[in-house]
N, C-alpha and C positions, 0 to 999 in steps of 0.2 A: 759521379755521385760519391764514390770513395774519397776523392780529393776533397770535395765539399765537406763531407763528414770529418775528415781529419782536420780541415780548417776550422770547423765549429768545435771540434773535440780539443784541439790543442789549447785554446784559452781557458778551458774548463780544467784541463789536467795540469796546467802550469802552476808552479809554486805561487803562494801569496805574495812573496817578495817580488817576483817577476811581475806579476799583475800590478801591483802597486806603482812599481817603476814604469811599467808601460803606460799605465793610465796618467801619471804625472807627465811623462814625456810627451804623450799625445795631446794633453791639454796645453802644455807649454808651447809646443810646436804650433798647434791651431791658433792659440792666442797670438803668438808672433807673427804668423801669416796674415791673420785677420788685421793686427795692428798695422803691419807693413802695407797691406792693400788699402786700408782706409786712409792711412796717413799719405800715400802716393796720390790717391784721388783727390783728397782735400787740399794737398799742397799744390797739385797741378791746377786746380781750379783758382786758388788764391794767387798763384804766381801768374797765371793767365791774365786774371784781372789786373794785377799790378803791371804786367807788361802792356796791356791795352792802355792803362793810365799813363804809363811812362811814354808810351808812343805818342798819344795825344798831347802830352806836355811837350814833348820834343819837337812834334809837328807844329803845334802852336807857337812855340818860341822861334822856330825857323821861319814860320809864315810871318811873324811880326817883324823879323829882321830883314825878310825879303820884300817887305811892302814899298819901301822907298826906292831900292834899285829898280824895281819893276816899273814904278811910276816914272823915273828919269831914264829908263832904258839902259841901266849900268849893268851889262851882261857879265863883265868881268868880276863885279862884286858878288852877283849871284853864283858865279862858278866858285869863287872862294869859299862862299858860305856852304855850298854843297860838298865841296871836297874836304872841308874842314870837319864837317859833320860826321863822315865815315871813319875819320881817324880817331874821333873822340868816343864813339859808342860802337862797341863790339857787335851788339845784337842788331844794329841797323844794316839791313841788306841792300836797301836802294833808297833814293830820294829823287823824285821828279818834280819840277816846277813847270806849270802850264800858265799861258796867259789866259785873259778872260774869254778868249775864243776857242780855248781848248788845245791850242798849238803847244807842242813841247818846247820849252825854251832851254832847260839844262837838266842833267841828270848824273848820277854817279856811276853809270856804266861806261866804261872806257871803250870796250870792245863792241858796244852796240846793245840795244835793249833786247832782252830775250823776246822770242816770238811769242805773240799773243798776250804778253803782259799788259800792254796798253788797252787791249780789248776786253780785258776781264771785267772792267767795270766802266760805265759811262758817267760822265759828269752831268748831274742835273742842273737845269737852269736856275732853280730856285734854292740851291743848296747855301744855307747860311750857318750850318753848324758842323761839328765834327761828326764823321761816320766812318765806321770800322767794317772791314770785310776780311775773311779768312779763306785761304785756299791752300792746297797741297802742292809742294814742289819737290825737286830732287833732294833738297836740304831739309825737307820736313815741311810743317805747317808754318805759313806765313801770314801775319796779321797786317793787313793793308789799311792805313789811316788816311782818310781824305779830309783836307782841312782847307777851308776858303781863306783866301788872302784878301784882307779888307773887305769881309763879307761877300767875297766873290766878285767884287766890282774891278779888282786888279788882276786876279788870277786865282789858281789852286795849287795845292800841294799835296802830293802822295808820298807817303812814307811807309816803308815795308820793314816790319820787325820780325826777326826769326825766334822760333820757340826753342832753339838748340840749347840756350842758357838754361831755359826752364827744365828741360829733360836732364840736363847735366847736373842741376841742383838736386833734382828728385832722385837721380841716380846715386848721388853722394849720400843724400839722406837715407835711401833705401839700404845702402851698404852699411851706413852707421847703425840702422835699426836692426839689420841682418846680424851684425856682430854682437849688438845688444842682446838680440834674441838668443843667440848662440851661447852667450855668457850666462844668460838667465836660465838656459836650458841645463847648462852644466851645473849651475847652482841648484836647480830644480832636481836634477838627478841625484846630486849629493844630498839634498833634503830628502828625496824619495828613499835613497839607501838608508839614511838615519831613521826616517819614519818607518820603513819596512822592517828594520831591524828591531825598533822599539815595539812595533805591533806584532811582528811574527815570532819574536823570541819567546814571550809567554805561550803562544800557540805551540811553537815546537816543543817547549818544555812540557806542555799539557800532553802532546802527542807521545813524547818519550815515556813520560810517567804512566800514560795509559797502557802502552805496550808492556812496560814493566809490570804493572798490576795484572794485565792479561796473562802474563807469564807466571804470576803467583808471588811476586814481590810487593807485598801490601804496605811496606814502610816508606815508599817513595812519596815525596811531597813536592810541590812546585812553589817558587818563590813568588810572592805578589808585591807589586809596587803600585802606589796611587790608590785611587778610589773610583776607577771607571769600571766599565762593563767587563773587561778582560780580567781586572783585579777580582771583581765579584765572582767571575766564572772560576778563577783560581782558588778563592776562598771556598767556593761550593765544592770544588774538586777535592780539596784538601779534607773538607768535612766528609764527602763521600768516601775518600780513601780511609779515613779514620773509622768510619762506621764499618766499612768492609774489612778492616783489619780487626776490629773488635769482634764483628760476627765470625770472621775466620778463626780467631781464638776461641770464641765460645764453641764454635763447631768442632775444632780440634779437641777441646776439653770434653765436649759431649760425646765425640767419637772414642776418646780414650775411656770415658766412663761407660759407654756401651761395650766397648771391648772388655773392660774389666767386669761388667756384669755378665757378658756373654761367657767369660772364663768361669766365673761363679756359677753360672747357670749350667754350664757343662759339667762342672764338678758336682753341683747339686743333682743333675740328672743321673750322673754316674752313682752318686750316693743313694739316690732314690732306687735305682735298678738293683744295686748291691743290697740295699736294706730290704727290698722286696724278696730278692733271693734268699737272704739271711732268714727273713720272717717265714718264708715258705719251707726252708730247711728246718727251722725251729719247730714250726707246727707239724711238719712231716715227722720229725724226730719224736716230738711228744706224743703225737697220735700213735706212732709205732711202738715207743718204749712204754707208755703209760696206758693210754686208751686202749690200744690194740691188745696188750697183755692182760689188761683188766677185763676186756670183753672175751678174751679166750678163756681166761679163768672162770668167768661167769658161765660161758658155754659148757666147759668141762664139768663145772659143778652142777649145772641143770641136767647134763647127760647122766651123771653118776646118780642123781636123785631120781631120774627117770627110770634107772635100772634097779632100784631098791623096790622090795615088795611092799614095804609100808613107808613111803618117803615122808610122810607127814610126821612121823615120829622122830625124824632126824632134825629137831629144831635148832641145834647149834649151826649145822651147815647151812641151813636156810637164812638164819640171821647173818652169818658171814657173807653168804651171797648177796643179801640185801645191802649190807654195808659197802660191799665192793660195787654194786650198781650205783649207790648214792654217790660214792667218791668219784666214780667215772663221770656221773652227770655233773658234779661240780667242776671237774677238770674240763669237761667239754664247754660248760658255761663260762669258765674263766677265759678260755681260749677265744670264745665268741665275743666276750666282753673286751678283751684286748684288742681284737680286730675291729669292733665298732660296738661301743656301748648302747644297748638298747634303750636305756633310759634317755638317751638323747633324742631318739625317735618318738619315745612314748610320752615322755614328760616335758622335754624342752632343754634349753641350755642351762639354765640356773640349777636344776636338780642334778644335771649331769655334772656340772663343775663341783657342786657340793659333795657328790659321791666320790669324784675323782680326788678332791681335796682330802677327804676323810681316808680314802685308801692310801694317799701319798704320806699323810701324817703317820699312819700306822706302819707303813713300810720303811720310811726313811728317817723317822724320829725327828722331823723338823717341824716346828710350830708355824703353821699357815693360817692366816685369817682372810676370810672371804666375805666382802661387803658388797651389797648390791644397793644402788641408788635408783630411784624412779622406776620401780617395777612396773610393767605393763600387764594388762589383763590378756592381751594377745600375744602370741608367740612370734618371735622374730623370723625373718625369712630363713628357709633351711640352709642356704649356702652361707649365710652369716653366722648361724649358730655352728655349723661345722667349722667354719674358719676360726671363730673365737675359741671354740673347744680345743682345736689342735694346737693354737698358739698357747693357751694355758698349759696344756699337757707337754708342749716342747719347752716352754719357759720353765716351768717347775722341774722338768727332768734335767735341764741344764744346770738349775740350782743345786740339785741332789748330786750331779756328777762333778761339777767344776767349782762351784761358789764357795764350798765349805761354809755355808751360812747356818745360823741358829734359827732364824726367824724369816718368814716371807709373808707377803700380803698380796691379795688379788682383789682388785676394785673394778666392779662392772658398773658403768653409768649408762643408762639407756634414756635417750632423747628422742623426740619425734624425727628430728633431722639426721641424727647419727648416734653411734654407739662408741663410747670411750672404754678401753680395756687397759688397766695398768697392773703390771706384775713387778714387785719390788722385793729385793732381799738385802740383807745385811752382810753379805759375804765379802770375799776379798777383792772382787771387781777386776778389771783389767783396763788397758790402755786401748782405747778404740782406734786412734790413728795409727798405733804401732802394731797392735795385734790383729785387730779385725780387718783392716783395709789392706794388710799386707800379707795375709796368709789365708789358708783355706782349710783349716782343721775341721774336725767333725763338729765341734762346737759352732764354729762360725758358719759352717754349712747349715746347721740347725737355724741360726738366726737369718741366714739368707733365704731358708725356706719359709720362715715366718713372714719376712719382708715380701717374698714372692706371692704368698697367699693374699696378703693384705693389698698389694698393688693390682692383683687380678680383680679384686672387687672395688678398685678406685679409691682405695683408702690410703691412710698415711701411717707409716711405721717409723718409729724413732727409738733409738736406745742410747742411754746415757750411763756412762760407768768411768770409773777412775780407780787406780790401784789403792785398796784399803777403804774404799767408800761404798762399796756395794753396787749393784746394777739395777736399773729401771728400764722396763720395756713400755713404751707408749704406742697404743694402736687405736686409730680412729677410723671407723668404717661408716660411710654414709648409708642411710636406709635405701636410697635409690642410687643405683651405680651410675657413675659418671662416664 
């Protein structure tokens, strides 16, 4: 079973070049053998028929020349005719002449007639035409031709023709055909080598290129010739390799972009954590330095008033404690507003932005215009309001810190499908490709934070700026998260 499996497996595992050469050699060899066998069979039949016709012709000629000597009883003339025949025809094995009674008169056998030759066939009494009979002998097959002399009234003649010449001619023809077959086989092998090279070279190139692409070399291409199926396969392979190369470049660019975003995200996370700690520290310090001291003074004042006999008469101290409690309440309210403005929760996005713009103008002395287009009766989703408010807050804060601007504008456009926010200033601007994409300063981390907030809601964030031309921030957030 193992040997049989190997025999079946070997043709499948052999190279295509060997398969093509093997198929061509097999078919050429089979064709040559079939041609030789068919030619031998056909030639043997033709030569046998020709030999029989030749034997009848020779026998008829000898019978015609033997008629007169038989009639006059000239035995010497008959002997000369018989002996002269064997010297002229190589394929004549014997000649026997009988009288009308069937008695042998003369023959070509000098040492006597072989045993049983005369008994192989009998002479019919009414034979008036040529008759042939074949038998096997030590020399091969013999064709025996029986011819009547003067329609059998004078005698009969038996002529034996050997087929040795036939087989000799057939063997010579077979040798010639064999040599021709060998030459054709050699030419077929050369043709098979050429064809297999032409057929398998593109396939080998495809295999080599495929291995290279599998190892990561996407620049490999194969040469294509002609317009056959293999050429189409080469064109398709090159198109596939180009697509893979394009996809690989896009993937590398995407990986680089993701790595850059990951770096910015990490820096942003560090900044957020640091900002949280700084904010907590600031709130703690303000609570300790201002609110705590104010409350302590308030407690001490109240304790002092409680120890007086007539506290109601000390109106100055009561007024001072009232002012201290009021300022403390304002300070606590300011801290709470900075953490999260209550107007955003109570009244919505537009009033919150209006209040922040008013506070920003009073604090930084920058003229800010706020315009709203397509106001809606209903409020926006909470997460969209918070995101847009923080983007306005961060954008205007960057304007105050870095832009050196005199004027700024905030445009809010509300549509059923999406919300557009535009924050623009006339400051000094910056080079986006040079500054923003190549560094991670606090300003740029703020921009990254705005971009991150927008992307979390499935929105689009774009910033346009150039030195001396100001900066514009575009934000579009869909109403339904994608």
